[in-house]
N, CA, C and O atoms as a Tinker XYZ file with bonds, in Angstrom:
   308  protein
     1  N      2.174000   11.721000   -1.040000    73     2
     2  CA     0.755000   11.393000   -0.971000    64     1     3
     3  C      0.452000   10.350000   -2.000000    63     2     4     5
     4  O      0.954000   10.405000   -3.122000    81     3
     5  N     -0.342000    9.429000   -1.639000    73     3     6
     6  CA    -0.840000    8.335000   -2.545000    64     5     7
     7  C     -1.935000    8.805000   -3.406000    63     6     8     9
     8  O     -2.826000    9.521000   -2.950000    81     7
     9  N     -1.899000    8.423000   -4.657000    73     7    10
    10  CA    -3.009000    8.708000   -5.506000    64     9    11
    11  C     -3.491000    7.411000   -6.121000    63    10    12    13
    12  O     -2.721000    6.649000   -6.706000    81    11
    13  N     -4.837000    7.173000   -5.968000    73    11    14
    14  CA    -5.379000    6.009000   -6.586000    64    13    15
    15  C     -5.842000    6.410000   -7.945000    63    14    16    17
    16  O     -6.782000    7.199000   -8.043000    81    15
    17  N     -5.221000    5.898000   -9.058000    73    15    18
    18  CA    -5.596000    6.263000  -10.346000    64    17    19
    19  C     -6.919000    5.626000  -10.698000    63    18    20    21
    20  O     -7.344000    4.688000  -10.024000    81    19
    21  N     -7.580000    6.106000  -11.731000    73    19    22
    22  CA    -8.857000    5.556000  -12.210000    64    21    23
    23  C     -8.500000    4.067000  -12.578000    63    22    24    25
    24  O     -8.004000    3.725000  -13.651000    81    23
    25  N     -8.796000    3.301000  -11.621000    73    23    26
    26  CA    -8.405000    1.840000  -11.746000    64    25    27
    27  C     -9.550000    1.074000  -12.454000    63    26    28    29
    28  O    -10.681000    1.550000  -12.553000    81    27
    29  N     -9.204000   -0.102000  -12.925000    73    27    30
    30  CA   -10.221000   -1.038000  -13.450000    64    29    31
    31  C    -11.316000   -1.197000  -12.462000    63    30    32    33
    32  O    -11.096000   -1.548000  -11.303000    81    31
    33  N    -12.556000   -0.923000  -12.953000    73    31    34
    34  CA   -13.638000   -1.002000  -12.018000    64    33    35
    35  C    -13.883000   -2.388000  -11.460000    63    34    36    37
    36  O    -14.448000   -2.552000  -10.379000    81    35
    37  N    -13.456000   -3.364000  -12.206000    73    35    38
    38  CA   -13.607000   -4.728000  -11.730000    64    37    39
    39  C    -12.623000   -5.142000  -10.714000    63    38    40    41
    40  O    -12.812000   -6.183000  -10.086000    81    39
    41  N    -11.598000   -4.413000  -10.508000    73    39    42
    42  CA   -10.563000   -4.753000   -9.458000    64    41    43
    43  C    -11.086000   -4.519000   -8.112000    63    42    44    45
    44  O    -11.799000   -3.541000   -7.889000    81    43
    45  N    -10.768000   -5.374000   -7.186000    73    43    46
    46  CA   -11.077000   -5.167000   -5.740000    64    45    47
    47  C    -10.268000   -3.936000   -5.254000    63    46    48    49
    48  O     -9.202000   -3.600000   -5.771000    81    47
    49  N    -10.840000   -3.313000   -4.252000    73    47    50
    50  CA   -10.190000   -2.158000   -3.676000    64    49    51
    51  C     -8.820000   -2.439000   -3.153000    63    50    52    53
    52  O     -7.921000   -1.621000   -3.349000    81    51
    53  N     -8.599000   -3.604000   -2.467000    73    51    54
    54  CA    -7.245000   -3.989000   -1.980000    64    53    55
    55  C     -6.307000   -4.156000   -3.109000    63    54    56    57
    56  O     -5.115000   -3.894000   -2.947000    81    55
    57  N     -6.777000   -4.585000   -4.271000    73    55    58
    58  CA    -5.953000   -4.839000   -5.472000    64    57    59
    59  C     -5.532000   -3.385000   -5.980000    63    58    60    61
    60  O     -4.377000   -3.192000   -6.360000    81    59
    61  N     -6.356000   -2.507000   -5.981000    73    59    62
    62  CA    -6.091000   -1.099000   -6.499000    64    61    63
    63  C     -4.993000   -0.501000   -5.560000    63    62    64    65
    64  O     -4.001000    0.022000   -6.066000    81    63
    65  N     -5.148000   -0.566000   -4.216000    73    63    66
    66  CA    -4.097000   -0.070000   -3.307000    64    65    67
    67  C     -2.800000   -0.770000   -3.599000    63    66    68    69
    68  O     -1.790000   -0.110000   -3.840000    81    67
    69  N     -2.791000   -2.054000   -3.587000    73    67    70
    70  CA    -1.619000   -2.990000   -3.782000    64    69    71
    71  C     -0.952000   -2.596000   -5.127000    63    70    72    73
    72  O      0.262000   -2.396000   -5.152000    81    71
    73  N     -1.667000   -2.487000   -6.183000    73    71    74
    74  CA    -1.011000   -2.204000   -7.471000    64    73    75
    75  C     -0.480000   -0.837000   -7.511000    63    74    76    77
    76  O      0.581000   -0.657000   -8.109000    81    75
    77  N     -1.114000    0.210000   -6.918000    73    75    78
    78  CA    -0.623000    1.521000   -6.886000    64    77    79
    79  C      0.626000    1.585000   -6.097000    63    78    80    81
    80  O      1.545000    2.264000   -6.555000    81    79
    81  N      0.782000    0.966000   -4.971000    73    79    82
    82  CA     2.006000    0.950000   -4.209000    64    81    83
    83  C      3.185000    0.261000   -5.019000    63    82    84    85
    84  O      4.317000    0.742000   -5.054000    81    83
    85  N      2.817000   -0.906000   -5.664000    73    83    86
    86  CA     3.794000   -1.613000   -6.491000    64    85    87
    87  C      4.342000   -0.687000   -7.602000    63    86    88    89
    88  O      5.547000   -0.644000   -7.850000    81    87
    89  N      3.460000    0.025000   -8.239000    73    87    90
    90  CA     3.855000    0.936000   -9.249000    64    89    91
    91  C      4.777000    2.011000   -8.786000    63    90    92    93
    92  O      5.742000    2.330000   -9.481000    81    91
    93  N      4.511000    2.613000   -7.584000    73    91    94
    94  CA     5.355000    3.565000   -7.016000    64    93    95
    95  C      6.751000    2.983000   -6.602000    63    94    96    97
    96  O      7.756000    3.690000   -6.669000    81    95
    97  N      6.793000    1.756000   -6.198000    73    95    98
    98  CA     8.045000    1.045000   -5.889000    64    97    99
    99  C      8.820000    0.868000   -7.152000    63    98   100   101
   100  O      9.994000    1.232000   -7.217000    81    99
   101  N      8.202000    0.325000   -8.147000    73    99   102
   102  CA     8.912000   -0.102000   -9.364000    64   101   103
   103  C      9.333000    1.124000  -10.182000    63   102   104   105
   104  O     10.252000    1.019000  -10.994000    81   103
   105  N      8.678000    2.304000   -9.989000    73   103   106
   106  CA     9.090000    3.491000  -10.805000    64   105   107
   107  C     10.025000    4.369000   -9.926000    63   106   108   109
   108  O     10.394000    5.464000  -10.353000    81   107
   109  N     10.413000    3.916000   -8.717000    73   107   110
   110  CA    11.353000    4.632000   -7.893000    64   109   111
   111  C     10.845000    5.784000   -7.071000    63   110   112   113
   112  O     11.607000    6.515000   -6.437000    81   111
   113  N      9.478000    5.935000   -7.098000    73   111   114
   114  CA     8.882000    6.994000   -6.253000    64   113   115
   115  C      9.066000    6.569000   -4.741000    63   114   116   117
   116  O      9.363000    7.422000   -3.906000    81   115
   117  N      8.894000    5.295000   -4.409000    73   115   118
   118  CA     9.157000    4.702000   -3.096000    64   117   119
   119  C     10.390000    3.888000   -3.318000    63   118   120   121
   120  O     10.390000    2.997000   -4.168000    81   119
   121  N     11.447000    4.157000   -2.586000    73   119   122
   122  CA    12.665000    3.474000   -2.682000    64   121   123
   123  C     12.877000    2.625000   -1.359000    63   122   124   125
   124  O     12.142000    2.784000   -0.384000    81   123
   125  N     13.899000    1.732000   -1.378000    73   123   126
   126  CA    14.235000    0.974000   -0.320000    64   125   127
   127  C     14.263000    1.763000    0.993000    63   126   128   129
   128  O     14.824000    2.855000    1.073000    81   127
   129  N     13.642000    1.177000    2.013000    73   127   130
   130  CA    13.454000    1.688000    3.360000    64   129   131
   131  C     12.582000    2.911000    3.461000    63   130   132   133
   132  O     12.572000    3.612000    4.473000    81   131
   133  N     11.830000    3.164000    2.364000    73   131   134
   134  CA    10.825000    4.320000    2.470000    64   133   135
   135  C      9.688000    3.795000    3.335000    63   134   136   137
   136  O      9.228000    2.664000    3.182000    81   135
   137  N      9.247000    4.667000    4.259000    73   135   138
   138  CA     8.145000    4.242000    5.136000    64   137   139
   139  C      6.836000    4.700000    4.377000    63   138   140   141
   140  O      6.675000    5.810000    3.870000    81   139
   141  N      5.960000    3.694000    4.385000    73   139   142
   142  CA     4.643000    3.838000    3.809000    64   141   143
   143  C      3.690000    4.530000    4.788000    63   142   144   145
   144  O      3.898000    4.444000    5.998000    81   143
   145  N      2.652000    5.213000    4.297000    73   143   146
   146  CA     1.704000    5.843000    5.125000    64   145   147
   147  C      1.107000    4.760000    6.071000    63   146   148   149
   148  O      1.017000    3.590000    5.699000    81   147
   149  N      0.746000    5.128000    7.168000    73   147   150
   150  CA     0.076000    4.177000    8.148000    64   149   151
   151  C     -1.255000    3.682000    7.584000    63   150   152   153
   152  O     -1.901000    4.375000    6.798000    81   151
   153  N     -1.634000    2.548000    7.968000    73   151   154
   154  CA    -2.903000    1.930000    7.497000    64   153   155
   155  C     -4.077000    2.856000    7.884000    63   154   156   157
   156  O     -5.005000    3.019000    7.091000    81   155
   157  N     -4.053000    3.452000    9.059000    73   155   158
   158  CA    -5.104000    4.260000    9.536000    64   157   159
   159  C     -5.103000    5.582000    8.669000    63   158   160   161
   160  O     -6.175000    6.132000    8.416000    81   159
   161  N     -3.980000    6.059000    8.243000    73   159   162
   162  CA    -3.934000    7.216000    7.411000    64   161   163
   163  C     -4.553000    6.961000    6.004000    63   162   164   165
   164  O     -5.281000    7.792000    5.462000    81   163
   165  N     -4.247000    5.851000    5.483000    73   163   166
   166  CA    -4.904000    5.435000    4.146000    64   165   167
   167  C     -6.340000    5.264000    4.233000    63   166   168   169
   168  O     -7.073000    5.676000    3.333000    81   167
   169  N     -6.805000    4.651000    5.315000    73   167   170
   170  CA    -8.195000    4.499000    5.641000    64   169   171
   171  C     -8.886000    5.853000    5.623000    63   170   172   173
   172  O     -9.887000    6.068000    4.941000    81   171
   173  N     -8.319000    6.731000    6.385000    73   171   174
   174  CA    -8.970000    8.022000    6.558000    64   173   175
   175  C     -8.946000    8.771000    5.315000    63   174   176   177
   176  O     -9.992000    9.300000    4.940000    81   175
   177  N     -7.866000    8.885000    4.618000    73   175   178
   178  CA    -7.637000    9.611000    3.408000    64   177   179
   179  C     -8.530000    9.148000    2.246000    63   178   180   181
   180  O     -9.085000    9.978000    1.525000    81   179
   181  N     -8.667000    7.867000    2.067000    73   179   182
   182  CA    -9.370000    7.349000    0.865000    64   181   183
   183  C    -10.691000    6.681000    1.231000    63   182   184   185
   184  O    -11.415000    6.231000    0.343000    81   183
   185  N    -11.012000    6.611000    2.480000    73   183   186
   186  CA   -12.382000    6.123000    2.828000    64   185   187
   187  C    -12.404000    4.583000    2.695000    63   186   188   189
   188  O    -13.489000    4.020000    2.551000    81   187
   189  N    -11.188000    3.837000    2.738000    73   187   190
   190  CA   -11.187000    2.412000    2.747000    64   189   191
   191  C    -11.293000    1.918000    4.150000    63   190   192   193
   192  O    -10.993000    2.645000    5.098000    81   191
   193  N    -11.719000    0.682000    4.300000    73   191   194
   194  CA   -11.829000    0.080000    5.579000    64   193   195
   195  C    -10.402000   -0.415000    5.963000    63   194   196   197
   196  O     -9.517000   -0.573000    5.123000    81   195
   197  N    -10.251000   -0.639000    7.255000    73   195   198
   198  CA    -8.927000   -1.113000    7.743000    64   197   199
   199  C     -8.698000   -2.458000    7.169000    63   198   200   201
   200  O     -7.568000   -2.728000    6.761000    81   199
   201  N     -9.652000   -3.333000    7.094000    73   199   202
   202  CA    -9.543000   -4.691000    6.518000    64   201   203
   203  C     -9.034000   -4.644000    5.083000    63   202   204   205
   204  O     -8.151000   -5.420000    4.718000    81   203
   205  N     -9.581000   -3.737000    4.259000    73   203   206
   206  CA    -9.061000   -3.505000    2.899000    64   205   207
   207  C     -7.582000   -3.116000    2.777000    63   206   208   209
   208  O     -6.832000   -3.714000    2.005000    81   207
   209  N     -7.195000   -2.144000    3.521000    73   207   210
   210  CA    -5.802000   -1.670000    3.448000    64   209   211
   211  C     -4.898000   -2.701000    4.013000    63   210   212   213
   212  O     -3.812000   -2.910000    3.474000    81   211
   213  N     -5.305000   -3.409000    5.148000    73   211   214
   214  CA    -4.529000   -4.467000    5.708000    64   213   215
   215  C     -4.308000   -5.630000    4.728000    63   214   216   217
   216  O     -3.223000   -6.202000    4.625000    81   215
   217  N     -5.385000   -5.941000    4.026000    73   215   218
   218  CA    -5.292000   -6.993000    3.046000    64   217   219
   219  C     -4.258000   -6.588000    1.902000    63   218   220   221
   220  O     -3.465000   -7.423000    1.465000    81   219
   221  N     -4.293000   -5.396000    1.475000    73   219   222
   222  CA    -3.320000   -4.939000    0.475000    64   221   223
   223  C     -1.920000   -5.078000    1.012000    63   222   224   225
   224  O     -1.049000   -5.596000    0.313000    81   223
   225  N     -1.667000   -4.633000    2.236000    73   223   226
   226  CA    -0.363000   -4.682000    2.840000    64   225   227
   227  C      0.099000   -6.107000    3.014000    63   226   228   229
   228  O      1.283000   -6.389000    2.830000    81   227
   229  N     -0.786000   -7.012000    3.361000    73   227   230
   230  CA    -0.492000   -8.480000    3.512000    64   229   231
   231  C     -0.025000   -9.056000    2.182000    63   230   232   233
   232  O      0.924000   -9.839000    2.127000    81   231
   233  N     -0.738000   -8.639000    1.062000    73   231   234
   234  CA    -0.345000   -9.149000   -0.209000    64   233   235
   235  C      1.088000   -8.580000   -0.630000    63   234   236   237
   236  O      1.896000   -9.272000   -1.250000    81   235
   237  N      1.314000   -7.366000   -0.274000    73   235   238
   238  CA     2.639000   -6.707000   -0.604000    64   237   239
   239  C      3.744000   -7.441000    0.166000    63   238   240   241
   240  O      4.824000   -7.698000   -0.366000    81   239
   241  N      3.456000   -7.764000    1.400000    73   239   242
   242  CA     4.486000   -8.484000    2.254000    64   241   243
   243  C      4.733000   -9.912000    1.569000    63   242   244   245
   244  O      5.870000  -10.339000    1.370000    81   243
   245  N      3.689000  -10.542000    1.262000    73   243   246
   246  CA     3.860000  -11.936000    0.743000    64   245   247
   247  C      4.652000  -11.869000   -0.623000    63   246   248   249
   248  O      5.399000  -12.795000   -0.942000    81   247
   249  N      4.488000  -10.833000   -1.370000    73   247   250
   250  CA     5.184000  -10.658000   -2.644000    64   249   251
   251  C      6.611000  -10.093000   -2.457000    63   250   252   253
   252  O      7.374000  -10.020000   -3.420000    81   251
   253  N      6.945000   -9.720000   -1.302000    73   251   254
   254  CA     8.321000   -9.252000   -1.024000    64   253   255
   255  C      8.578000   -7.857000   -1.334000    63   254   256   257
   256  O      9.722000   -7.464000   -1.564000    81   255
   257  N      7.515000   -7.054000   -1.352000    73   255   258
   258  CA     7.689000   -5.567000   -1.670000    64   257   259
   259  C      7.939000   -4.807000   -0.399000    63   258   260   261
   260  O      8.724000   -3.859000   -0.418000    81   259
   261  N      7.338000   -5.153000    0.679000    73   259   262
   262  CA     7.393000   -4.450000    1.898000    64   261   263
   263  C      7.690000   -5.320000    3.133000    63   262   264   265
   264  O      7.569000   -6.543000    3.071000    81   263
   265  N      8.072000   -4.702000    4.232000    73   263   266
   266  CA     8.161000   -5.372000    5.489000    64   265   267
   267  C      7.696000   -4.500000    6.601000    63   266   268   269
   268  O      7.669000   -3.273000    6.507000    81   267
   269  N      7.315000   -5.188000    7.695000    73   267   270
   270  CA     6.735000   -4.459000    8.852000    64   269   271
   271  C      7.705000   -4.480000   10.001000    63   270   272   273
   272  O      8.270000   -5.526000   10.320000    81   271
   273  N      7.914000   -3.305000   10.648000    73   271   274
   274  CA     8.745000   -3.173000   11.835000    64   273   275
   275  C      7.844000   -2.799000   12.892000    63   274   276   277
   276  O      7.305000   -1.692000   12.892000    81   275
   277  N      7.624000   -3.762000   13.906000    73   275   278
   278  CA     6.670000   -3.336000   14.954000    64   277   279
   279  C      6.999000   -2.037000   15.695000    63   278   280   281
   280  O      8.129000   -1.777000   16.109000    81   279
   281  N      5.940000   -1.245000   15.832000    73   279   282
   282  CA     6.122000    0.015000   16.545000    64   281   283
   283  C      6.604000    1.133000   15.585000    63   282   284   285
   284  O      6.632000    2.306000   15.959000    81   283
   285  N      6.977000    0.759000   14.363000    73   283   286
   286  CA     7.490000    1.838000   13.432000    64   285   287
   287  C      6.600000    1.955000   12.220000    63   286   288   289
   288  O      6.258000    3.068000   11.821000    81   287
   289  N      6.193000    0.787000   11.589000    73   287   290
   290  CA     5.358000    0.798000   10.432000    64   289   291
   291  C      5.830000   -0.023000    9.357000    63   290   292   293
   292  O      6.696000   -0.870000    9.577000    81   291
   293  N      5.310000    0.158000    8.130000    73   291   294
   294  CA     5.610000   -0.637000    6.984000    64   293   295
   295  C      6.691000    0.107000    6.063000    63   294   296   297
   296  O      6.622000    1.318000    5.853000    81   295
   297  N      7.635000   -0.664000    5.563000    73   295   298
   298  CA     8.696000   -0.048000    4.770000    64   297   299
   299  C      8.944000   -0.829000    3.502000    63   298   300   301
   300  O      8.649000   -2.022000    3.430000    81   299
   301  N      9.472000   -0.178000    2.529000    73   299   302
   302  CA     9.799000   -0.823000    1.253000    64   301   303
   303  C     11.050000   -1.650000    1.404000    63   302   304   305
   304  O     12.024000   -1.170000    1.984000    81   303
   305  N     11.070000   -2.912000    0.893000    73   303   306
   306  CA    12.200000   -3.742000    0.899000    64   305   307
   307  C     13.166000   -3.270000   -0.144000    63   306   308
   308  O     14.233000   -3.860000   -0.310000    81   307
């Protein structure tokens, strides 16, 4: 389960999600090929919009932390 820590109030929501996932990857909680929760699951669980979570995932992909496999989901690189 993802936990959004008490983040910097000035950070955008997508940055909070992105940074939380990066922390979990860098600390070994999420390891290579670990499947991340679905965007819809994160939206429902935390009350974020689909646009917000999608933006966080796009930033993670651009930074080389995750990849998307069509029909299966997002995974840690």
